[in-house]
N, CA and C of each residue as an Amber inpcrd file, in Angstrom:
protein
   603
   1.0940000  -1.6870000   0.0330000  -0.1460000   0.2140000   0.0040000
   0.6210000   1.2860000  -0.0980000   0.7930000   2.5730000  -0.5130000
   1.3880000   3.6400000  -0.9050000   1.4270000   4.0860000   0.4820000
   2.5290000   4.5040000   0.6110000   2.4520000   5.5390000   1.8470000
   1.7990000   6.5310000   2.4190000   1.3150000   7.4440000   1.1260000
  -0.0450000   8.6090000   1.4600000  -1.2500000   7.9420000   2.1560000
  -1.5610000   6.4170000   1.4360000  -2.5290000   5.8740000   1.5780000
  -2.6970000   5.8080000   3.4470000  -1.7150000   5.0310000   3.7060000
  -1.3780000   4.7880000   4.8900000  -1.5640000   5.8500000   6.0880000
  -1.0880000   7.0650000   5.3640000  -1.4740000   8.1870000   6.1470000
  -2.7930000   8.3290000   6.5400000  -3.5240000   8.4410000   5.4610000
  -5.0010000   8.7990000   5.1070000  -5.9000000   7.9030000   6.0830000
  -5.7110000   6.7600000   6.1950000  -6.1920000   5.4970000   6.9750000
  -5.8980000   5.9460000   8.1550000  -4.6830000   6.2080000   8.7310000
  -4.3400000   6.5550000  10.2520000  -4.9040000   7.7450000  10.7820000
  -4.8720000   8.6460000   9.7700000  -5.7570000  10.0490000  10.4330000
  -7.1780000   9.3740000  10.5290000  -7.9630000   8.8470000   9.5330000
  -9.2010000   8.5180000   9.8540000  -9.6220000   7.6960000  11.2850000
  -8.2790000   7.0060000  11.4230000  -9.0670000   5.9070000  12.5880000
  -8.7030000   6.6460000  13.5500000  -7.8740000   7.9690000  14.0210000
  -7.6340000   8.4150000  15.2400000  -9.0240000   9.6940000  15.2440000
  -9.4320000  10.1440000  14.1720000 -10.5600000  10.7580000  14.3430000
 -11.6910000  10.2910000  14.7530000 -12.0770000   8.9290000  13.8140000
 -13.4320000   8.5500000  14.3270000 -13.0910000   7.3750000  15.3820000
 -11.9780000   6.6410000  15.5600000 -12.1290000   5.3680000  16.2730000
 -11.8450000   4.3430000  15.6180000 -12.3030000   4.5380000  13.9190000
 -12.9590000   3.1450000  13.4650000 -11.7480000   2.0660000  13.5240000
 -12.0690000   0.7710000  12.6380000 -10.8970000   0.0070000  12.7760000
 -10.1540000   0.5370000  11.5450000  -9.3680000  -0.4820000  11.3450000
  -8.1690000  -0.1510000  10.0190000  -9.2100000  -0.2980000   8.9290000
 -10.1130000  -1.4720000   8.7730000 -10.2260000  -2.5260000   7.4180000
 -11.6420000  -0.6650000   7.1420000 -12.6810000  -0.4560000   8.3010000
 -13.4740000   0.2290000   7.8240000 -12.5900000   1.5800000   7.3740000
 -12.0570000   2.2240000   7.8000000 -11.1730000   3.8420000   7.6570000
 -10.7690000   3.4830000   6.3620000 -10.1380000   1.9980000   5.8920000
  -9.4240000   1.6230000   4.4350000 -10.5890000   2.0230000   3.6630000
 -11.7260000   1.4850000   3.9240000 -12.9400000   1.3290000   3.0990000
 -13.3810000   2.5750000   2.6530000 -13.4450000   3.6240000   3.6290000
 -14.0440000   5.1080000   3.6430000 -12.6890000   5.6890000   2.7850000
 -11.7190000   5.8520000   2.9750000 -10.3160000   6.2840000   2.4430000
 -10.5810000   6.0630000   0.8720000 -10.7910000   4.7340000   0.6560000
 -10.7890000   4.4060000  -0.9650000 -12.0980000   4.7070000  -2.0080000
 -13.2120000   4.9630000  -1.0680000 -14.2140000   5.2670000  -1.6620000
 -14.1620000   6.5990000  -2.0110000 -13.8570000   7.5090000  -1.0360000
 -13.9540000   9.0380000  -1.2970000 -12.8330000   9.2740000  -2.2380000
 -11.5530000   8.4820000  -2.5960000 -10.8040000   8.4870000  -4.0870000
 -11.5590000   8.1000000  -4.9280000 -12.3920000   7.1970000  -4.8360000
 -13.1760000   6.6550000  -6.1860000 -13.8550000   7.6070000  -6.3800000
 -14.5330000   8.3690000  -5.7880000 -15.7490000   9.6560000  -5.9660000
 -15.0010000  10.5480000  -6.9300000 -13.7400000  11.0270000  -6.1820000
 -13.0420000  11.7870000  -6.5100000 -12.5630000  12.2560000  -8.1600000
 -12.0790000  10.7090000  -7.9090000 -11.8580000  10.4340000  -9.4970000
 -12.7950000  10.3270000 -10.6270000 -13.5490000   9.8610000  -9.7180000
 -15.2660000  10.0270000 -10.8180000 -15.5850000  11.3850000 -11.3590000
 -15.5500000  12.2380000 -10.5500000 -15.9710000  13.5370000 -10.7160000
 -14.8270000  14.3790000 -11.4980000 -13.5620000  14.3410000 -11.7780000
 -12.8760000  14.5520000 -12.3420000 -13.2640000  14.5030000 -13.9520000
 -13.0940000  15.8430000 -14.8630000 -13.4210000  15.7680000 -15.9720000
 -12.4090000  14.7080000 -16.8020000 -12.5790000  13.5850000 -17.8080000
 -12.1170000  13.2570000 -18.4930000 -10.5880000  14.3630000 -18.8410000
  -9.6310000  13.0920000 -19.2350000  -8.6590000  13.7270000 -19.5770000
  -8.5160000  13.9620000 -21.2210000  -8.0330000  15.0920000 -21.7590000
  -8.0160000  15.1180000 -23.1160000  -6.5600000  15.3430000 -23.7240000
  -5.8970000  14.2950000 -24.2200000  -4.6620000  14.2240000 -24.7910000
  -4.7110000  15.3460000 -26.0700000  -3.7540000  16.2420000 -26.1670000
  -3.5170000  17.3510000 -27.2690000  -2.9510000  16.5050000 -28.3190000
  -4.0470000  16.9220000 -29.2630000  -3.9630000  16.2490000 -30.9480000
  -2.4450000  16.5590000 -31.0810000  -2.0140000  15.6170000 -31.6160000
  -0.4090000  15.5480000 -32.2060000  -0.3580000  16.7610000 -33.4630000
   0.4710000  17.2490000 -33.3630000   1.0450000  18.4320000 -34.2890000
   1.6220000  17.5610000 -35.4540000   0.5680000  18.0100000 -36.5320000
   0.8890000  17.2090000 -37.8050000   2.2380000  17.9350000 -38.4910000
   3.1750000  16.7260000 -38.5910000   4.4340000  16.9680000 -39.5080000
   4.2620000  17.9440000 -40.5180000   5.1720000  19.1130000 -40.4590000
   5.0030000  19.7150000 -41.6360000   5.8690000  19.1320000 -42.9450000
   5.7150000  18.9930000 -43.9420000   6.9530000  18.7430000 -45.0660000
   7.0780000  19.7830000 -45.8900000   8.0100000  20.3270000 -45.4120000
   7.9890000  21.6570000 -46.4070000   8.0910000  21.3720000 -48.0140000
   7.2920000  22.3090000 -48.8620000   7.1930000  22.1900000 -50.3980000
   8.3610000  22.8610000 -50.8370000   8.8130000  23.9390000 -50.5340000
  10.1830000  24.1690000 -50.6730000  11.6100000  23.7620000 -49.8060000
  12.6640000  23.7640000 -50.2430000  13.8410000  22.9860000 -49.6300000
  13.9640000  24.1880000 -48.8080000  14.3880000  23.5870000 -47.6010000
  14.5630000  24.3480000 -45.8470000  15.7160000  25.5480000 -46.7150000
  15.7880000  26.2790000 -46.4050000  17.2040000  27.7390000 -46.5100000
  18.1640000  27.1740000 -45.6520000  19.0550000  27.9790000 -45.9940000
  20.3360000  28.0390000 -45.5370000  21.2000000  27.3580000 -46.2010000
  20.8220000  26.9650000 -47.3300000  22.2150000  26.5050000 -47.8770000
  22.4420000  27.7540000 -49.3500000  23.9260000  28.2290000 -49.3410000
  24.1030000  29.1120000 -50.4040000  23.4510000  28.6420000 -51.3780000
  23.1120000  29.7610000 -52.3090000  22.9140000  29.6670000 -53.8450000
  23.5970000  30.2420000 -54.7960000  23.8000000  29.6360000 -55.6460000
  24.6510000  30.9310000 -56.8750000  23.8960000  30.4560000 -58.3930000
  24.1620000  31.4300000 -59.1510000  23.2960000  31.4810000 -60.6420000
  24.3870000  32.1800000 -61.7030000  24.3760000  31.4960000 -62.3060000
  25.3920000  31.9920000 -63.3900000  25.0010000  32.9740000 -64.6290000
  25.5300000  33.8810000 -64.7220000  24.7890000  34.8230000 -65.4390000
  24.5950000  34.2890000 -66.8530000  26.0180000  33.7850000 -67.7110000
  25.7110000  33.3700000 -68.7980000  25.6290000  31.9790000 -69.0980000
  24.5600000  31.3950000 -68.7360000  24.0390000  30.0940000 -68.9410000
  23.1730000  30.3090000 -70.1950000  23.6030000  29.4810000 -70.8640000
  22.7230000  28.9440000 -72.6570000  22.1130000  27.8690000 -72.7690000
  21.3060000  27.8320000 -73.1490000  20.5960000  26.6730000 -73.8580000
  21.2170000  25.5040000 -74.0490000  22.6620000  25.5600000 -75.3420000
  23.5250000  24.5360000 -75.1150000  24.8640000  25.5080000 -74.8750000
  25.4660000  25.0090000 -74.2960000  27.1270000  25.8550000 -74.4820000
  28.1150000  24.4790000 -75.4800000  28.2790000  25.1200000 -76.1910000
  29.0620000  24.2840000 -77.1860000  30.5460000  23.7730000 -76.4380000
  30.8080000  24.9200000 -75.6690000  32.3720000  24.3410000 -74.9280000
  32.5470000  23.0790000 -74.1630000  31.0050000  22.8220000 -73.8530000
  31.0860000  21.6780000 -73.3890000  31.0800000  20.4520000 -74.1020000
  30.5580000  20.4270000 -75.5840000  30.8110000  19.5750000 -76.4730000
  32.3900000  19.2390000 -76.8060000  32.9660000  20.7280000 -76.8070000
  34.5350000  20.6950000 -77.2070000  35.2980000  19.9650000 -76.3310000
  35.0150000  20.0110000 -74.9490000  35.5890000  19.7680000 -73.7170000
  35.3870000  18.0060000 -74.2850000  33.9950000  17.4880000 -74.1560000
  34.0030000  15.9420000 -74.2510000  34.6190000  15.4120000 -75.5750000
  34.7030000  16.5160000 -76.5930000  35.5020000  15.6600000 -77.5630000
  37.0420000  15.6290000 -77.3320000  37.3890000  16.1190000 -76.8060000
  38.7400000  16.5830000 -76.4340000  39.5780000  15.2340000 -75.5010000
  38.7510000  14.6580000 -74.6840000  38.8980000  13.8710000 -74.6610000
  38.5940000  11.8140000 -75.3050000  39.7230000  11.2510000 -75.2430000
  39.7000000  10.0950000 -75.9000000  39.7360000   9.0220000 -74.8480000
  39.0140000   7.6680000 -75.5630000  39.2950000   6.2070000 -74.9620000
  37.6470000   6.2630000 -73.5540000  38.7220000   5.7770000 -72.8060000
  37.7040000   5.5310000 -71.5200000  37.0930000   6.9960000 -70.8860000
  38.0390000   7.8020000 -70.7150000  37.7440000   8.7900000 -70.1820000
  36.3740000   9.7110000 -70.9250000  37.1390000   9.8140000 -72.2660000
  35.7800000  10.6730000 -73.2450000  34.4270000   9.8070000 -73.3270000
  34.1410000   8.6180000 -72.8760000  33.1100000   8.0180000 -72.5200000
  32.3810000   8.3670000 -71.5770000  33.2450000   8.1640000 -70.0830000
  32.6510000   8.1820000 -68.6820000  31.8660000   9.8280000 -69.1230000
  32.9690000  10.2420000 -69.2300000  32.1880000  12.1430000 -69.7480000
  31.3280000  12.2400000 -70.5680000  31.0960000  11.8620000 -71.3040000
  29.9040000  12.0070000 -72.3990000  28.7190000  11.3750000 -72.0240000
  29.4140000  10.1770000 -70.9150000  27.8390000   9.4870000 -70.5920000
  27.1760000  10.3670000 -69.2050000  28.2490000  11.0890000 -68.6260000
  27.3310000  11.6080000 -67.4500000  27.1320000  13.4170000 -67.8840000
  27.4920000  13.7280000 -68.9680000  26.9380000  14.6370000 -69.8980000
  25.5240000  14.5080000 -70.2090000  25.4420000  13.0630000 -70.6960000
  24.1400000  12.9500000 -71.2840000  23.2350000  12.8850000 -70.1170000
  23.5740000  12.3030000 -69.1400000  22.6420000  12.0190000 -67.9170000
  22.1140000  13.3330000 -67.3340000  23.2230000  14.4430000 -67.2630000
  22.6640000  15.6100000 -66.7360000  21.8290000  16.1130000 -67.8000000
  22.3210000  16.2130000 -68.9150000  21.2170000  17.1240000 -69.6980000
  19.7750000  16.0950000 -70.0350000  19.5310000  14.9850000 -70.0260000
  18.4460000  14.5140000 -69.9180000  17.4720000  14.6140000 -68.8550000
  18.1180000  14.8250000 -67.6680000  17.5400000  14.8830000 -66.2280000
  16.8750000  16.1800000 -66.2990000  16.8400000  17.1550000 -67.0550000
  16.1300000  18.4900000 -66.9130000  15.6110000  18.7940000 -68.4470000
  14.4850000  18.6220000 -68.5480000  14.9220000  18.9230000 -70.2490000
  14.7130000  20.4160000 -70.9970000  14.5530000  21.2340000 -69.9360000
  14.4530000  22.8400000 -70.4190000  15.6390000  23.2510000 -69.0760000
  16.9090000  22.5010000 -69.0860000  17.7990000  23.2360000 -68.6040000
  18.5830000  24.0750000 -69.4820000  19.5520000  25.2050000 -68.7940000
  20.7530000  25.6880000 -69.4420000  21.7060000  25.5470000 -69.1880000
  22.8260000  25.4240000 -69.3380000  24.3140000  25.0930000 -68.8760000
  25.4150000  25.9940000 -69.3800000  26.7690000  25.8150000 -68.5230000
  27.3780000  26.9350000 -68.8880000  29.2670000  25.7550000 -68.0460000
  30.0170000  25.9690000 -69.1510000  31.1690000  25.5080000 -68.8270000
  32.0760000  26.6890000 -67.9880000  31.8050000  26.5740000 -66.5160000
  32.1420000  27.3890000 -65.8100000  33.7720000  27.0890000 -65.3290000
  34.8720000  27.6980000 -65.3200000  36.0480000  27.1630000 -65.2900000
  36.6350000  25.8690000 -65.7040000  36.1650000  25.2780000 -66.7100000
  36.2350000  24.4060000 -67.0120000  35.3670000  23.2160000 -66.6990000
  34.5110000  23.2940000 -65.6780000  33.5390000  22.1500000 -65.1930000
  32.2560000  22.3810000 -65.7860000  31.8420000  21.5860000 -66.9150000
  30.5340000  21.8580000 -67.4280000  29.2600000  21.7920000 -66.1210000
  28.5850000  22.9610000 -66.1470000  27.2990000  23.0510000 -65.3530000
  26.0750000  22.9360000 -65.7120000  25.4080000  22.4690000 -65.1370000
  23.8800000  22.3040000 -65.6760000  22.8730000  22.7020000 -64.8800000
  22.1040000  23.0720000 -65.3240000  21.0650000  24.4780000 -64.5820000
  19.7770000  24.4680000 -64.6900000  18.8990000  25.3090000 -64.0980000
  17.9620000  25.9720000 -64.1530000  17.7810000  27.3210000 -64.1580000
  17.5300000  27.9880000 -65.2410000  17.7930000  29.3060000 -64.8630000
  19.0020000  29.7400000 -64.8430000  19.9740000  28.9920000 -64.8590000
  21.7440000  29.5600000 -64.4950000  21.8270000  29.1480000 -63.2070000
  20.7900000  28.6640000 -62.6200000  21.2600000  27.8850000 -60.9200000
  21.4370000  26.3270000 -60.9080000  22.9380000  25.8680000 -60.7610000
  23.1840000  24.6040000 -61.1450000  22.3500000  24.1940000 -60.4260000
  21.8020000  22.5650000 -60.7920000  21.7440000  21.3650000 -60.2970000
  22.9510000  20.2230000 -60.1060000  24.0470000  20.4000000 -60.9660000
  24.9650000  19.4640000 -60.7090000  26.0070000  20.1720000 -61.8960000
  27.2730000  19.7310000 -61.5500000  28.6910000  19.6360000 -62.5470000
  29.8500000  18.9080000 -62.3300000  29.8630000  18.9740000 -63.5240000
  31.4580000  17.2900000 -63.6790000  32.2960000  18.2790000 -63.9150000
  33.3880000  17.2410000 -63.2790000  34.7910000  17.4980000 -63.2620000
  35.6300000  16.5950000 -63.5090000  36.6470000  16.5370000 -64.7140000
  37.1120000  15.7490000 -65.2070000  38.5080000  15.4260000 -64.4830000
  39.1480000  14.6970000 -64.1440000  40.4500000  14.3630000 -62.9750000
  41.2920000  13.6890000 -64.1820000  42.3570000  13.0230000 -64.0250000
  43.3110000  11.9030000 -64.6750000  42.5170000  10.5650000 -64.9940000
  41.9170000   9.9880000 -63.6020000  41.6080000   8.3460000 -63.4240000
  39.8660000   8.3510000 -63.4240000  39.3010000   9.4540000 -63.2020000
  38.0720000   9.7750000 -62.5420000  37.4380000  11.0230000 -63.0200000
  35.8870000  10.4820000 -63.2900000  35.0020000  12.1620000 -63.2340000
  33.9220000  11.9290000 -61.9080000  34.3920000  13.4370000 -61.3440000
  33.2650000  13.9330000 -60.3210000  32.1410000  14.3030000 -61.0140000
  31.0800000  13.9670000 -60.3720000  29.8280000  15.0420000 -60.4150000
  29.2040000  15.3930000 -59.4080000  29.1920000  16.6840000 -59.2860000
  29.2330000  17.2960000 -57.9230000  27.7630000  17.9150000 -58.0850000
  27.3760000  17.9890000 -56.7410000  26.0020000  18.4250000 -56.4010000
  26.2490000  19.7730000 -55.3770000  25.4910000  21.2670000 -55.4220000
  26.0620000  21.9020000 -54.6390000  25.3400000  21.5490000 -52.9490000
  24.2990000  21.2980000 -53.3890000  23.4920000  20.8330000 -52.4650000
  22.9590000  19.1970000 -52.1410000  24.3140000  19.0070000 -52.2920000
  24.2850000  17.5050000 -52.1370000  24.1230000  17.3420000 -51.0090000
  24.4200000  17.4400000 -49.6880000  23.6960000  17.1380000 -48.4780000
  22.2080000  16.8440000 -47.8290000  21.2760000  17.4850000 -49.1990000
  20.0930000  17.6880000 -48.7670000  19.2100000  16.7360000 -49.9040000
  20.1670000  16.0390000 -50.3980000  19.6510000  14.9700000 -51.4350000
  19.3730000  13.6450000 -50.5410000  18.1900000  12.7260000 -51.4150000
  18.0570000  11.6270000 -50.9750000  19.0280000  10.3830000 -51.3590000
  19.8810000   9.6570000 -50.9280000  20.7750000   8.9710000 -51.5940000
  20.7400000   7.1610000 -51.4740000  19.4660000   6.6180000 -51.7480000
  19.2070000   5.2710000 -51.0500000  20.3040000   4.4740000 -51.7420000
  20.9920000   4.5220000 -53.0200000  21.8190000   3.9390000 -53.1950000
  23.5330000   3.7220000 -52.8550000  23.8920000   4.7330000 -51.7510000
  24.9340000   5.3900000 -51.1830000  25.7880000   5.4360000 -52.1280000
  25.5800000   6.5360000 -52.9230000  26.7580000   6.8690000 -53.8700000
  27.0640000   8.0460000 -53.7050000  26.8640000   9.2690000 -52.9150000
  27.5420000  10.1140000 -52.4860000  28.4320000  10.5750000 -51.6700000
  29.8560000  11.5400000 -51.6650000  30.6470000  11.0250000 -51.3200000
  30.9710000  12.7100000 -50.8920000  31.6870000  12.6480000 -49.4160000
  32.0870000  13.9710000 -49.1760000  31.8980000  14.2870000 -47.6110000
  32.4550000  15.4720000 -46.9920000  31.7920000  15.8270000 -45.5530000
  31.8990000  17.1750000 -45.4650000  31.4800000  17.5790000 -46.7340000
  31.2550000  19.3270000 -46.6320000  30.2170000  19.5640000 -45.6760000
  29.4000000  21.2510000 -45.2590000  28.2030000  21.4210000 -45.1730000
  27.5510000  21.0090000 -46.1890000  27.6810000  21.3220000 -47.2150000
  26.6490000  21.3420000 -47.9950000  26.7750000  20.3430000 -49.1560000
  27.8490000  20.7730000 -50.2550000  28.4090000  19.7740000 -51.0460000
  28.5500000  18.5630000 -50.8210000  27.9360000  17.6890000 -52.1440000
  28.3740000  16.0620000 -52.0030000  28.9000000  15.8810000 -53.7090000
  29.4930000  14.5370000 -53.6110000  29.6210000  14.5080000 -55.0020000
  30.2090000  13.1540000 -55.3600000  29.5930000  12.1770000 -56.8280000
  29.8460000  10.8640000 -57.5080000  31.0910000  10.5890000 -57.8440000
  32.3400000  10.1220000 -57.6320000  33.5130000   9.9380000 -58.1650000
  33.0460000   8.6290000 -59.0700000  33.0970000   8.9270000 -60.2090000
  33.4460000   7.5450000 -61.4940000  34.2660000   7.4770000 -61.8810000
  34.8480000   6.4230000 -62.1130000  35.5610000   5.9690000 -62.1370000
  35.9970000   5.5280000 -63.8250000  36.8200000   6.4890000 -64.5040000
  37.0410000   5.6370000 -66.0600000  37.5390000   4.2790000 -65.8170000
  36.8450000   3.6420000 -67.2500000  36.5070000   2.5010000 -67.4970000
  36.0400000   1.5470000 -66.7030000  35.2420000   1.8290000 -66.1000000
  34.2540000   1.1250000 -64.9110000  32.9170000   1.4580000 -65.3200000
  31.9280000   0.5550000 -64.8960000  30.5520000   0.5520000 -65.4170000
  30.2930000   1.9280000 -64.6660000  29.2800000   2.6070000 -65.3300000
  28.6880000   3.7450000 -64.7760000  27.1880000   3.6880000 -64.4720000
  26.9630000   3.5420000 -63.0970000  26.0160000   3.3550000 -62.4660000
  24.6490000   4.0680000 -62.9150000  24.5820000   4.5600000 -64.4730000
  23.4900000   5.3150000 -64.8420000  22.1650000   5.8870000 -64.0620000
  21.7580000   4.5540000 -64.1240000  20.1950000   4.5380000 -63.1440000
  19.9960000   5.6130000 -61.7800000  21.1640000   4.6230000 -61.1120000
  21.1560000   5.6590000 -59.8100000  21.6980000   6.8470000 -59.7770000
  22.6910000   7.3520000 -60.9150000  23.2090000   8.4280000 -60.9490000
  21.8930000   9.6580000 -61.8930000  21.2580000   8.7180000 -62.3660000
  19.9530000   9.7630000 -63.4780000  18.9320000   9.9500000 -61.9720000
  18.8570000   9.2680000 -61.2920000  17.7830000   9.5740000 -60.2110000
  18.5820000  10.6660000 -59.1260000  19.6680000  10.7080000 -58.4390000
  20.5460000  12.1230000 -57.8920000  20.0740000  13.6220000 -59.2710000
  20.3680000  13.1890000 -60.0170000  20.6650000  14.5030000 -60.7680000
  19.3150000  14.8620000 -61.0410000  18.1480000  13.9570000 -61.0790000
  17.1460000  14.6010000 -61.2190000  16.4420000  14.9200000 -59.7850000
  16.8090000  14.5820000 -58.6900000  16.2370000  15.2090000 -57.3940000
  16.7430000  16.2990000 -57.2000000  18.1810000  16.6530000 -57.7640000
  18.7150000  17.7440000 -57.7740000  18.0510000  18.9490000 -58.2360000
  17.5220000  18.4510000 -59.8160000  17.0070000  19.1850000 -60.4010000
  15.8770000  19.8060000 -59.9960000  14.9850000  18.7710000 -59.3840000
  13.7080000  19.4280000 -58.9750000  13.8000000  19.9640000 -57.6780000
  15.0380000  20.0170000 -56.3470000  15.2560000  20.8570000 -55.8790000
  15.2800000  22.0200000 -56.2210000  15.9720000  22.2250000 -57.1410000
  16.9840000  23.6830000 -57.9400000  15.3710000  24.2950000 -58.4880000
  14.5570000  23.7790000 -59.0070000  13.7450000  24.1090000 -59.5530000
  12.6110000  25.0440000 -58.7220000  12.0760000  23.8380000 -57.1410000
  11.5470000  24.6210000 -56.3550000  11.8750000  25.7030000 -56.1530000
  13.4180000  25.8380000 -55.7890000  13.6840000  27.0620000 -55.3600000
  13.3840000  28.4190000 -55.9650000  13.9000000  28.1630000 -57.2250000
  13.9610000  28.9460000 -58.4600000  12.0520000  29.3970000 -58.7250000
  11.2380000  28.6060000 -58.2370000  10.0070000  28.8080000 -58.3400000
   9.4210000  29.7040000 -57.3110000  10.0080000  29.3370000 -55.9200000
   9.7370000  29.8930000 -54.8080000  10.2900000  31.4960000 -54.5330000
  11.6350000  31.4630000 -54.9120000  12.5930000  32.1570000 -54.5450000
  13.3900000  32.3920000 -56.0000000  13.4290000  33.4320000 -56.7190000
  13.5090000  33.8030000 -57.7770000  14.9560000  34.3510000 -58.0620000
  15.1550000  35.2320000 -56.8530000  16.0700000  36.6170000 -56.8800000
  16.9860000  35.8580000 -55.4770000  16.7520000  34.6210000 -54.7750000
  17.3250000  34.0150000 -53.7330000  18.9520000  33.6680000 -53.9510000
  19.6770000  33.4160000 -55.5600000  20.5930000  33.1850000 -55.8490000
  21.4210000  34.3790000 -56.2180000  22.8830000  34.2150000 -55.6750000
  24.1040000  35.0720000 -56.0510000  24.4590000  34.9370000 -56.9840000
  24.2300000  35.8460000 -57.9300000  24.5960000  35.9390000 -59.2030000
  25.8480000  35.9270000 -59.4950000  26.5420000  35.3480000 -60.5960000
  28.0500000  34.9660000 -60.5990000  28.2240000  35.4830000 -62.2570000
  28.7600000  35.9830000 -62.4120000  29.1090000  36.7300000 -63.5260000
  29.7520000  35.6480000 -64.6060000  29.8590000  35.9050000 -66.4210000
  30.1260000  34.9370000 -67.0740000  31.8090000  35.3010000 -66.9110000
  33.0150000  34.1730000 -66.7990000  34.0240000  34.3140000 -66.9760000
  34.7180000  34.8640000 -68.6240000  35.6430000  35.2850000 -68.0660000
  36.1650000  35.4140000 -69.8810000  37.1540000  34.3490000 -69.9970000
  36.9470000  34.0740000 -71.4410000  37.3890000  32.9190000 -72.1320000
  38.7170000  33.4290000 -73.0250000
């Protein structure tokens, strides 16, 4: 029996001279009456989870002023690589272009960048033995296939080694998710990106 209940029974016995059993019955009945008179507890309705239609703010955004519908410099760069490197580069450029039919693009500092209204959703950087497919907001992208690398605050990348099979389906899903994110940002806040001028060539 709880200590507080024993105290109430003993107090009742001292006041009335009742036996322990009689005092206990009285205390229990009084407690039941009090519980019955209380309004039923209403648990607060759970707060619905809000899934933002627009990606959460906080990621820095850039916009290339010189992006065009088709940048010939990218095609020239792809053709300048032979063998496995050229094949890997061409495959990634094709995936990036197919992900967003109404994209624009620019070769910025030698890196083909694929954009929506100048705001990049991915970029490609060729190295000697691999090609990096980068995402400015890669930390916010779903990655069920575990392709993304990097530990930066915002950016992530996929490293595609030349001469090895390109996981085209998984990469295409990543690029499409990034393009959808950028399109949502452009729709919600068209002026939220910092404009970067076209570099001199």
